[in-house]
C-alpha positions as CSV (number, residue, x, y, z in Angstrom):
1,M,0.0,0.0,0.0
2,F,1.1,3.5,-0.8
3,Q,2.8,5.4,2.1
4,V,3.4,9.1,2.7
5,D,5.3,10.9,5.6
6,V,3.5,13.8,7.3
7,A,4.9,16.0,10.1
8,A,2.6,17.3,12.8
9,S,2.9,18.8,16.3
10,K,0.6,18.8,19.3
11,R,-1.9,21.6,19.5
12,E,-2.4,23.4,22.8
13,N,-4.9,26.1,21.8
14,F,-8.6,25.5,21.2
15,G,-11.7,27.5,20.3
16,K,-12.8,29.3,17.2
17,C,-10.6,32.3,17.6
18,A,-7.5,30.1,18.2
19,M,-8.4,28.1,15.1
20,R,-8.7,31.2,13.0
21,R,-5.3,32.4,14.2
22,L,-3.8,28.9,13.5
23,R,-5.0,28.9,9.9
24,G,-3.9,32.5,9.5
25,D,-0.4,31.4,10.4
26,G,-0.4,28.8,7.7
27,N,-1.4,25.7,9.8
28,T,-4.3,23.3,9.7
29,P,-5.9,22.0,12.9
30,A,-6.4,18.2,13.2
31,V,-7.2,15.4,15.5
32,L,-5.9,11.9,15.9
33,Y,-7.9,9.0,17.4
34,G,-8.3,5.3,17.1
35,N,-6.4,2.1,18.1
36,N,-7.8,2.4,21.7
37,K,-5.7,5.6,22.4
38,D,-6.8,9.0,23.7
39,V,-7.8,11.6,21.2
40,M,-4.9,13.9,20.4
41,A,-5.2,17.5,19.1
42,L,-2.7,18.3,16.4
43,Q,-1.6,21.0,13.9
44,L,0.1,20.7,10.6
45,E,1.8,23.1,8.2
46,T,-0.8,23.6,5.5
47,V,1.3,23.8,2.4
48,P,3.3,20.5,2.8
49,F,0.2,18.8,4.0
50,V,-1.7,19.8,0.9
51,K,1.1,18.4,-1.2
52,S,0.8,15.1,0.7
53,L,-3.0,15.1,0.1
54,F,-2.4,15.3,-3.7
55,Q,-0.2,12.3,-3.5
56,I,-2.8,10.1,-1.7
57,S,-5.9,11.4,-3.5
58,R,-8.2,8.5,-4.4
59,K,-5.8,6.0,-3.0
60,N,-5.7,3.7,0.0
61,A,-2.7,5.1,1.8
62,I,-1.0,4.8,5.1
63,V,0.2,8.2,6.5
64,N,3.3,7.9,8.7
65,L,2.4,10.7,11.1
66,S,5.5,12.1,12.9
67,I,4.4,14.0,16.0
68,D,6.9,16.7,17.2
69,G,9.7,15.0,15.3
70,G,9.6,11.9,17.5
71,D,6.5,9.6,18.0
72,T,5.4,8.2,14.7
73,R,1.8,6.9,14.3
74,H,0.5,4.8,11.3
75,V,-2.8,6.4,10.4
76,M,-5.3,6.8,7.6
77,M,-7.2,9.9,6.5
78,K,-10.7,9.7,8.0
79,E,-12.0,13.1,7.0
80,I,-10.9,16.4,5.4
81,Q,-13.0,19.5,6.0
82,T,-12.7,22.4,3.5
83,D,-14.2,25.8,3.3
84,P,-17.3,25.8,0.9
85,V,-16.3,29.2,-0.5
86,D,-12.6,29.1,-1.2
87,D,-12.0,25.3,-0.8
88,S,-9.2,26.0,1.8
89,L,-8.4,23.4,4.4
90,V,-10.4,23.8,7.6
91,H,-9.7,20.6,9.6
92,A,-8.3,17.0,9.2
93,D,-9.2,13.8,11.0
94,F,-6.7,10.9,11.3
95,F,-7.5,7.4,12.4
96,E,-4.7,5.3,13.8
97,I,-4.5,1.7,12.6
98,D,-2.6,-1.4,13.7
99,L,-0.4,-2.7,10.9
100,Q,-0.5,-6.2,12.3
101,T,-4.3,-6.4,12.2
102,P,-6.2,-7.3,9.0
103,K,-8.5,-4.6,7.7
104,S,-10.9,-4.4,4.7
105,F,-10.3,-2.1,1.8
106,A,-11.9,-1.2,-1.5
107,V,-9.0,-1.5,-4.1
108,P,-9.4,0.3,-7.4
109,I,-9.4,-1.9,-10.6
110,E,-7.3,-0.5,-13.4
111,L,-8.3,-1.8,-16.8
112,T,-5.5,-2.0,-19.3
113,G,-5.5,-2.5,-23.1
114,T,-8.3,-2.0,-25.6
115,A,-10.9,-4.8,-25.8
116,K,-11.0,-6.3,-29.3
117,G,-14.7,-6.5,-29.0
118,T,-15.0,-2.7,-29.0
119,D,-13.3,-2.6,-32.3
120,L,-16.1,-4.8,-33.7
121,G,-18.8,-2.5,-32.4
122,G,-19.2,-3.8,-28.9
123,E,-19.8,-1.7,-25.8
124,L,-17.5,-1.7,-22.8
125,T,-19.7,-2.0,-19.7
126,I,-18.0,-1.5,-16.3
127,H,-20.2,-2.8,-13.4
128,N,-17.8,-2.0,-10.7
129,S,-14.4,-0.2,-10.5
130,T,-13.2,-1.6,-7.2
131,V,-12.8,-5.0,-5.5
132,Q,-13.3,-5.5,-1.7
133,V,-10.4,-7.3,0.0
134,E,-9.0,-7.9,3.5
135,G,-5.5,-8.2,4.7
136,L,-2.7,-6.6,6.6
137,P,-2.5,-2.9,5.5
138,L,1.0,-3.1,4.1
139,E,0.1,-6.1,2.0
140,I,-2.9,-4.5,0.3
141,P,-2.1,-3.5,-3.3
142,D,-2.5,0.2,-4.5
143,T,-4.5,-1.0,-7.5
144,V,-5.4,-4.2,-9.3
145,S,-4.4,-4.3,-13.0
146,V,-6.7,-6.3,-15.3
147,D,-5.9,-6.7,-19.0
148,I,-9.1,-6.6,-21.2
149,S,-7.3,-6.8,-24.6
150,N,-8.7,-10.3,-25.4
151,L,-12.3,-9.5,-24.5
152,A,-14.6,-10.2,-27.5
153,I,-18.3,-9.4,-27.7
154,G,-20.1,-11.4,-25.1
155,D,-17.0,-11.9,-23.0
156,S,-16.8,-10.8,-19.4
157,I,-14.4,-10.9,-16.4
158,A,-15.5,-11.9,-12.9
159,Y,-13.9,-11.2,-9.6
160,S,-12.8,-14.9,-9.5
161,D,-10.3,-14.1,-12.4
162,I,-8.4,-11.7,-10.1
163,E,-5.4,-13.2,-8.2
164,F,-3.9,-11.7,-5.1
165,S,-0.5,-12.4,-3.7
166,G,0.4,-12.9,0.0
167,N,-2.3,-13.2,2.6
168,V,-4.8,-10.9,0.9
169,T,-8.3,-12.3,0.9
170,M,-11.1,-11.2,-1.5
171,L,-14.4,-10.3,0.1
172,S,-16.3,-9.5,-3.1
173,D,-18.5,-12.3,-4.5
174,A,-16.2,-14.2,-6.8
175,S,-19.0,-14.9,-9.2
176,D,-19.9,-11.3,-9.7
177,I,-18.9,-9.8,-13.2
178,F,-17.3,-6.4,-13.0
179,V,-16.6,-5.8,-16.7
180,E,-18.0,-7.1,-19.9
181,I,-18.4,-6.4,-23.6
182,T,-21.9,-6.3,-24.9
183,S,-23.2,-5.8,-28.4
184,A,-24.6,-2.5,-29.4
185,H,-27.9,-4.3,-30.4
186,E,-28.1,-5.8,-26.9
187,T,-27.6,-2.5,-25.3
188,L,-30.3,-0.9,-27.5
189,E,-32.8,-3.7,-26.5
190,E,-32.1,-3.1,-22.8
191,D,-32.7,0.6,-23.3
192,E,-36.0,-0.1,-25.0
193,V,-37.1,-2.4,-22.2
194,E,-36.3,0.3,-19.6
195,L,-38.3,2.8,-21.6
196,S,-41.3,0.5,-21.9
197,A,-41.3,-0.2,-18.2
198,S,-41.1,3.5,-17.3
199,P,-44.3,5.0,-15.6
200,E,-44.1,7.8,-18.1
201,S,-44.5,5.5,-21.0
202,G,-47.7,3.8,-22.0
203,D,-50.2,3.3,-24.7
204,K,-51.9,6.7,-25.2
205,N,-54.5,5.1,-27.4
206,G,-55.6,2.9,-24.5
207,A,-56.0,5.8,-22.1
208,T,-59.6,6.6,-20.9
209,T,-61.1,10.0,-20.7
210,E,-63.8,11.3,-18.5
């Protein structure tokens, strides 16, 4: 799993006025909780913290949080609060985890190649872009790469076709299909069925009047 180092320091001041001064000085208030430990109030330098957030955006990532240059906690981002007007950072929540305890994660599926079925007029249909797994945090892959180059019209890939190394266990239903190539004719028929089943559709000629 992707890891990033972030520096923080303990926060001693509280209240709205103190938080405004903190942000005005270029810092972001935060809290750390979890792993059966007391909640800790923190502050981080905003600019380097934002750079770290860009690195872990849309990823499962472990943040190695160094507190006052000494104590390092292994945490995950729980919540980021931003200002609705200027999108500036308002507050951050970190959740400490135990690297030796299995945990469940949704891992992104990365489709590679171009399915040959799409060159023949087929439609690429993605039913799910993640797979649910469980394992020790450091053994969880950043992404799962799946080659779809050989998919013809009518072909599909189920979760059972994905292999994981180490002690990672798949929690998603192995029989579920997450990507397939359907014919354009098949897609059109499905759309027509949906339209005919819609409450707004109906036989106007069969409508009664009063």
